[in-house]
C-alpha positions as CSV (number, residue, x, y, z in Angstrom):
1,M,22.9,1.1,-5.8
2,S,24.0,1.5,-9.5
3,A,23.8,4.9,-11.2
4,T,21.8,5.4,-14.3
5,S,22.9,7.8,-17.0
6,I,20.1,9.8,-18.5
7,A,19.8,13.1,-20.3
8,T,17.3,15.7,-19.0
9,A,14.6,16.8,-21.3
10,S,16.1,20.3,-21.6
11,Q,19.5,18.8,-22.6
12,V,17.8,16.6,-25.3
13,R,15.8,19.6,-26.6
14,G,18.8,21.8,-26.6
15,G,20.8,19.3,-28.6
16,T,23.7,19.1,-26.0
17,A,25.5,15.8,-25.8
18,A,26.0,16.1,-22.1
19,H,24.4,13.5,-19.9
20,T,23.6,13.8,-16.2
21,T,24.3,10.8,-14.0
22,R,21.5,10.2,-11.6
23,T,20.7,7.4,-9.1
24,Q,17.6,5.3,-9.6
25,E,15.8,7.3,-6.9
26,E,16.1,10.5,-8.8
27,I,14.5,9.5,-12.1
28,V,11.1,11.0,-11.3
29,T,12.1,14.6,-11.0
30,S,9.1,16.7,-12.2
31,R,7.6,18.6,-9.3
32,G,4.1,17.8,-10.5
33,A,4.8,14.1,-10.8
34,R,6.4,14.1,-7.3
35,I,3.4,15.8,-5.8
36,A,0.9,13.5,-7.6
37,L,2.9,10.5,-6.3
38,A,2.9,11.9,-2.8
39,V,-0.9,12.5,-2.9
40,G,-1.5,9.0,-4.2
41,R,0.7,7.6,-1.4
42,I,-1.2,9.5,1.2
43,F,-4.5,8.5,-0.2
44,I,-3.6,4.8,-0.2
45,G,-2.3,5.2,3.3
46,W,-5.6,6.6,4.4
47,T,-7.4,3.7,2.6
48,F,-5.6,1.3,5.0
49,L,-5.7,3.4,8.2
50,W,-9.4,4.3,8.0
51,P,-10.6,0.7,8.2
52,F,-8.3,0.1,11.1
53,L,-9.9,3.0,13.0
54,D,-13.4,2.0,12.0
55,K,-13.0,-1.7,12.8
56,T,-11.2,-0.9,16.1
57,F,-13.7,1.6,17.5
58,G,-16.9,0.8,15.6
59,L,-17.3,4.3,14.1
60,G,-20.4,3.1,12.3
61,F,-19.2,3.5,8.7
62,S,-18.7,-0.2,7.9
63,T,-18.5,-1.5,11.5
64,P,-21.2,-0.7,14.0
65,A,-20.1,0.0,17.6
66,E,-21.3,-3.4,18.9
67,R,-19.0,-5.2,16.4
68,A,-15.9,-3.0,17.1
69,W,-12.7,-4.8,17.9
70,I,-12.5,-3.1,21.3
71,N,-15.9,-4.5,22.1
72,G,-15.0,-8.1,21.2
73,G,-15.6,-7.9,17.5
74,S,-13.6,-10.1,15.1
75,P,-12.5,-8.0,12.0
76,A,-10.9,-10.8,10.0
77,Q,-13.3,-13.5,11.1
78,G,-16.2,-11.4,10.1
79,Y,-14.9,-10.9,6.6
80,L,-13.7,-14.4,6.1
81,G,-16.8,-16.0,7.6
82,G,-18.8,-15.8,4.4
83,V,-16.0,-16.5,1.9
84,E,-16.8,-19.0,-0.8
85,G,-14.9,-20.2,-3.8
86,P,-11.7,-22.2,-4.5
87,F,-9.6,-20.4,-1.8
88,A,-12.1,-20.6,1.0
89,G,-10.3,-23.4,2.8
90,F,-6.9,-21.7,2.7
91,L,-8.4,-18.3,3.9
92,Q,-10.2,-20.0,6.8
93,L,-6.7,-20.5,8.3
94,F,-6.9,-16.8,9.2
95,A,-10.4,-16.8,10.6
96,N,-9.2,-16.8,14.3
97,P,-7.9,-14.3,16.8
98,F,-4.4,-14.5,15.4
99,G,-5.8,-13.6,12.0
100,D,-7.6,-10.6,13.6
101,W,-4.4,-9.3,15.1
102,L,-2.4,-9.9,11.9
103,F,-5.1,-8.1,9.8
104,M,-5.4,-5.1,12.1
105,I,-1.6,-4.7,12.6
106,G,-1.3,-4.9,8.8
107,L,-3.9,-2.2,8.2
108,F,-2.4,0.1,10.8
109,G,1.3,-0.4,9.8
110,I,0.6,-0.1,6.1
111,G,-1.5,3.0,6.6
112,I,1.0,4.8,8.9
113,A,4.0,3.9,6.6
114,M,2.2,5.2,3.5
115,I,1.0,8.4,5.2
116,T,4.3,9.2,6.7
117,G,6.5,8.0,3.8
118,A,8.7,5.9,6.0
119,G,8.9,2.2,5.3
120,V,7.0,2.5,2.0
121,R,8.7,-0.4,0.3
122,L,8.0,-2.8,3.2
123,A,4.4,-1.5,3.4
124,A,4.0,-2.0,-0.4
125,V,5.1,-5.7,-0.1
126,T,2.9,-6.5,2.9
127,G,0.0,-4.5,1.5
128,T,0.2,-6.2,-1.9
129,I,0.1,-9.6,-0.1
130,L,-3.0,-8.4,1.9
131,M,-4.7,-7.2,-1.2
132,A,-3.9,-10.5,-3.0
133,M,-5.5,-12.4,-0.2
134,M,-8.6,-10.2,-0.2
135,Y,-8.8,-10.6,-3.9
136,L,-8.8,-14.4,-3.5
137,A,-11.5,-14.0,-0.9
138,A,-13.8,-12.2,-3.4
139,I,-12.6,-13.1,-6.9
140,P,-14.7,-10.9,-9.1
141,M,-15.5,-13.7,-11.6
142,I,-17.1,-15.7,-8.7
143,A,-18.4,-13.0,-6.4
144,G,-19.8,-10.8,-9.2
145,G,-19.2,-7.2,-10.0
146,T,-18.8,-4.9,-13.0
147,N,-15.4,-6.4,-14.1
148,P,-14.8,-10.1,-14.0
149,I,-11.0,-9.8,-13.6
150,I,-9.9,-6.5,-12.0
151,D,-11.3,-5.1,-8.8
152,S,-10.3,-2.4,-6.3
153,H,-7.9,-4.8,-4.6
154,C,-5.8,-4.9,-7.8
155,L,-5.8,-1.1,-8.1
156,E,-4.8,-0.6,-4.4
157,A,-1.9,-3.1,-4.8
158,A,-0.8,-1.2,-7.9
159,L,-0.8,2.1,-6.1
160,L,1.2,0.6,-3.3
161,I,3.8,-0.7,-5.7
162,I,4.0,2.6,-7.6
163,A,4.5,4.5,-4.3
164,A,7.3,2.2,-3.4
165,V,9.3,2.1,-6.7
166,T,9.1,5.9,-7.1
167,L,10.2,6.6,-3.5
168,S,7.2,8.9,-3.2
169,G,7.8,9.1,0.6
170,D,10.5,11.7,-0.1
171,T,7.9,14.2,-1.1
172,W,5.6,15.4,1.7
173,G,6.9,12.6,3.9
174,V,9.8,11.6,6.0
175,G,11.3,9.2,3.3
176,R,14.7,11.0,3.0
177,L,15.1,11.1,6.8
178,W,14.0,7.5,7.0
179,G,16.5,6.6,4.3
180,R,19.4,8.1,6.3
181,I,18.2,6.3,9.5
182,I,18.1,2.8,7.8
183,G,21.3,3.3,5.8
184,R,22.1,0.4,3.5
185,H,19.0,-1.6,4.5
186,T,17.1,-0.2,1.5
187,W,14.5,-2.9,1.6
188,L,13.2,-1.0,4.7
189,R,12.9,2.2,2.8
């Protein structure tokens, strides 16, 4: 990874000409910023893990017990069953048991990766793809809503990407340890 030369704020204010060489991962150094990024990462992780738990066990929040996955419910098929619009045909490819497994594994994996801080980059990519597909299933301009262009799927994808590019898993997570385990395979970070 290439090093980036930047001056710290105290060096700039103090008028010194010295520059500190830092790697790309070290650019976000403010303790407050690191904590805010970690909190955002954990929140978005829980946003993915919770539906996995509710859909698996039918906890009654958005999935009643009789429609739980362990009771024979179909999480992806239930969501995709009523999709209308220009992408309905494409999305129907996932309205089957394979789509259920893919959806549930995705929710679980993305949630665990974000909460623990390990595999945040990979989770951000897969989560953004999932959010894009869910956006296409309910395009705000077609499905209605308060904003015809941006909805919560866009915001969730943005938070996933922010967590990944700032390596927020290093704060309140196992990101540094994970980085040592994976070594040069930084795409798994």
